C-alpha positions in Angstrom: -23.1 -24.4 -69.3 -26.6 -24.1 -69.2 -27.9 -20.4 -68.2 -28.7 -20.1 -65.3 -26.3 -22.4 -63.7 -23.2 -21.5 -62.0 -19.7 -23.1 -60.5 -18.4 -24.0 -57.6 -15.1 -24.7 -56.5 -12.0 -24.6 -54.5 -12.5 -21.6 -51.9 -15.9 -20.4 -53.2 -17.8 -23.7 -51.7 -20.2 -23.3 -49.2 -18.2 -21.3 -46.8 -17.6 -17.3 -46.8 -13.3 -16.3 -46.4 -14.0 -15.1 -43.5 -15.9 -17.6 -41.8 -14.2 -20.7 -43.2 -13.7 -23.2 -40.2 -9.6 -23.7 -39.3 -9.2 -20.0 -40.0 -9.1 -17.2 -37.3 -12.3 -15.1 -36.7 -14.7 -17.9 -38.2 -17.2 -19.8 -36.1 -18.2 -22.9 -37.4 -20.5 -23.8 -34.3 -22.0 -20.5 -34.7 -21.7 -19.5 -31.4 -20.6 -16.1 -30.4 -17.5 -14.0 -31.1 -15.0 -13.5 -27.9 -14.0 -10.1 -27.1 -11.2 -11.4 -24.7 -8.0 -10.0 -25.4 -5.4 -12.8 -27.1 -2.4 -14.1 -25.0 0.6 -16.2 -26.1 0.4 -18.4 -28.7 -3.0 -16.8 -29.8 -1.0 -13.8 -30.9 -0.3 -14.0 -34.5 1.8 -10.8 -35.4 5.5 -11.0 -36.6 6.3 -8.1 -34.1 4.8 -6.4 -31.1 5.4 -3.3 -29.5 6.1 -4.6 -25.8 5.4 -3.2 -22.4 7.2 -4.9 -19.2 5.4 -6.0 -16.2 5.7 -2.3 -14.7 4.9 -0.3 -17.7 8.3 0.3 -18.7 8.5 0.9 -22.3 10.9 -1.9 -24.2 10.3 -1.2 -27.4 9.2 -3.0 -30.9 10.5 -7.0 -30.3 9.9 -10.0 -32.2 6.8 -12.1 -31.4 9.4 -14.8 -30.5 11.6 -12.6 -28.5 8.1 -11.5 -26.6 7.0 -14.9 -25.8 10.3 -16.1 -24.4 10.5 -13.0 -22.2 7.8 -13.3 -20.9 8.1 -17.3 -20.1 11.4 -16.5 -18.4 9.6 -14.1 -16.1 7.1 -16.5 -15.5 4.2 -14.0 -16.7 2.1 -13.7 -19.8 2.0 -12.0 -23.2 -1.2 -10.2 -23.7 -2.6 -8.3 -26.5 -4.1 -4.8 -25.2 -3.9 -2.7 -28.2 -4.9 -5.2 -31.0 -5.4 -2.5 -33.7 -2.4 -0.3 -33.0 0.3 -1.3 -35.8 2.2 -2.8 -34.5 0.0 -4.6 -31.7 0.6 -3.4 -28.0 1.5 -6.0 -25.7 2.0 -6.0 -22.3 3.7 -8.7 -19.6 1.3 -9.4 -17.1 -0.1 -12.4 -14.6 -3.5 -12.6 -16.5 -5.3 -14.5 -14.2 -4.7 -12.2 -11.7 -5.6 -9.1 -13.3 -8.6 -10.7 -14.9 -9.8 -11.5 -10.9 -8.7 -7.9 -10.0 -10.9 -6.5 -12.8 -14.1 -8.8 -12.1 -13.3 -7.2 -8.5 -13.5 -3.6 -9.4 -16.2 -4.4 -11.4 -18.4 -5.6 -8.6 -17.3 -2.6 -6.2 -18.6 -0.3 -8.8 -21.8 -2.2 -9.3 -22.5 -2.1 -5.5 -21.6 2.0 -5.5 -23.7 3.0 -8.2 -27.7 4.4 -7.1 -29.7 4.1 -9.4 -32.5 6.7 -9.1 -35.7 5.0 -9.3 -39.1 6.9 -10.3 -42.0 6.3 -7.6 -45.8 6.6 -8.4 -48.4 8.9 -6.5 -51.9 8.9 -7.3 -54.4 11.4 -5.9 -58.1 12.7 -7.0 -58.6 16.2 -7.0 -61.1 16.0 -4.4 -58.8 14.0 -1.7 -59.8 13.8 1.9 -57.5 16.0 4.0 -56.6 12.7 5.9 -55.3 10.6 2.6 -53.9 14.1 1.5 -51.5 13.7 4.9 -50.9 10.1 4.1 -49.9 10.5 0.6 -47.4 13.7 0.9 -45.5 11.2 3.6 -44.6 8.6 1.0 -43.7 11.9 -1.2 -41.6 12.8 1.4 -39.9 9.0 2.4 -39.3 8.6 -0.9 -37.7 12.1 -1.2 -35.2 11.2 1.8 -34.4 8.0 -0.1 -33.1 10.2 -2.8 -35.7 8.8 -5.4 -37.9 10.7 -8.3 -41.6 11.0 -7.3 -44.0 11.2 -10.5 -47.5 12.5 -8.9 -50.8 11.6 -10.8 -54.3 13.3 -10.5 -56.7 11.1 -11.9 -59.4 13.0 -12.9 -63.1 11.0 -13.1 -66.2 12.0 -14.8 -67.4 15.5 -14.6 -63.7 16.7 -12.5 -62.1 16.6 -16.7 -64.0 19.7 -16.8 -61.6 21.5 -13.9 -58.1 20.8 -14.6 -58.0 23.6 -12.2 -58.5 22.0 -9.2 -55.9 19.4 -9.9 -52.7 22.1 -10.8 -53.8 23.7 -7.0 -53.1 20.5 -5.6 -49.9 19.7 -7.1 -48.8 23.1 -6.6 -49.7 22.5 -2.9 -47.5 19.3 -2.7 -44.7 20.8 -4.3 -44.9 23.8 -1.6 -45.6 21.1 1.3 -42.2 18.9 0.4 -39.7 21.9 -0.8 -37.7 21.4 1.6 -36.7 17.7 0.6 -37.8 18.2 -3.7 -38.4 20.8 -6.3 -39.9 20.6 -9.2 -38.4 18.8 -12.3 -41.4 18.7 -14.7 -44.0 21.3 -14.6 -47.6 19.8 -13.9 -49.1 18.8 -17.8 -52.5 17.0 -18.5 -52.0 13.7 -20.2 -55.3 12.7 -21.0 -57.6 12.2 -18.1 -54.3 12.7 -16.3 -52.3 15.5 -14.9 -48.8 14.6 -14.3 -45.9 16.5 -12.5 -42.4 14.8 -11.3 -40.5 16.2 -8.1 -36.6 15.3 -8.4 -34.8 14.9 -4.9 -32.3 17.7 -3.7 -29.8 14.9 -3.0 -28.5 12.1 -4.6 -29.8 8.4 -4.0 -26.2 7.8 -3.1 -25.8 10.6 -0.7 -28.9 9.0 1.3 -27.3 5.5 1.4 -24.2 6.8 2.8 -26.0 9.0 5.7 -28.8 5.7 6.3 -25.6 3.3 6.5 -24.0 5.7 8.9 -27.1 6.4 10.9 -27.1 2.1 11.3 -23.9 2.2 12.6 -24.5 4.5 15.1 -27.4 2.8 16.4 -25.7 -0.6 16.4 -23.6 0.6 19.5 -26.7 1.7 21.7 -28.0 -1.0 20.7 -25.7 -3.2 22.4 -25.0 -1.2 25.8 -28.1 -1.2 25.8 -28.3 -5.2 25.8 -25.9 -5.7 28.5 -27.2 -4.4 31.1 -30.5 -6.2 30.7 -28.1 -9.4 30.4 -26.6 -8.3 33.8 -29.6 -8.1 36.0 -31.3 -11.3 34.1 -28.2 -13.3 34.9 -29.2 -16.0 38.0 -27.8 -15.2 41.5 -24.9 -17.3 42.8 -25.6 -19.9 46.0 -24.7 -17.1 48.5 -27.1 -14.7 47.2 -30.1 -16.8 46.2 -33.3 -15.5 47.5 -34.9 -18.6 49.7 -37.5 -16.5 51.1 -36.8 -17.1 54.5 -35.7 -13.8 57.1 -31.5 -14.0 57.2 -30.5 -15.6 60.2 -29.1 -13.8 63.5 -25.6 -13.9 63.3 -24.0 -15.7 66.0 -21.6 -13.8 68.9 -18.0 -14.2 68.9 -16.1 -16.5 71.5 -15.2 -14.4 74.1 -17.2 -11.5 74.1 
């Protein structure tokens, strides 16, 4: 055989052993590997440790017997612990299980509140009116449960007076101390000075409080709308205002 040549034959033609077509774990199309558990006939082991639909331990049984029990109970045989020896399988309704798992994941994402970092930028010689506006924004963010990154921007000769920015940040931290605390002390970062203020309460608590306040205001709005609707209702024929004075009552006969 010439130098540098090699022989390709048998099991080594083109495909690695674990990715040959027709073998478990191989993916000839190049797609992603499924992470869903194996169920029913996809389970390829001689015996399994079987768990009943209510969590009861059945024991180690042959795969054929486990499949027969699943068919008799009109359930699926699901491999829940494939790395165990033997693998652990459970009898369950796999479609219902996937649906309930998706609902739980959706609810957990809905109830999970992510902390957002808001940013407020100030100048060392900020106008008192502008300072009050910026402080109001910081208070609103802290009430919502968000962190606030306060940035002091220095320009020109202001860079030689970092104490002006430090005093301004200290003043702001003191003004909002009822709603938040200084999470990161003032730090010089190039031409800027940065401080981070964190809220005293979590965002989930602030969200729950806003929902409760909204629920309390809804009945009040309904009660306010009802009298307005009653006042604006058209009058009946007997009470219609014609713009004429009422006619005098006629005396009864025999009076």
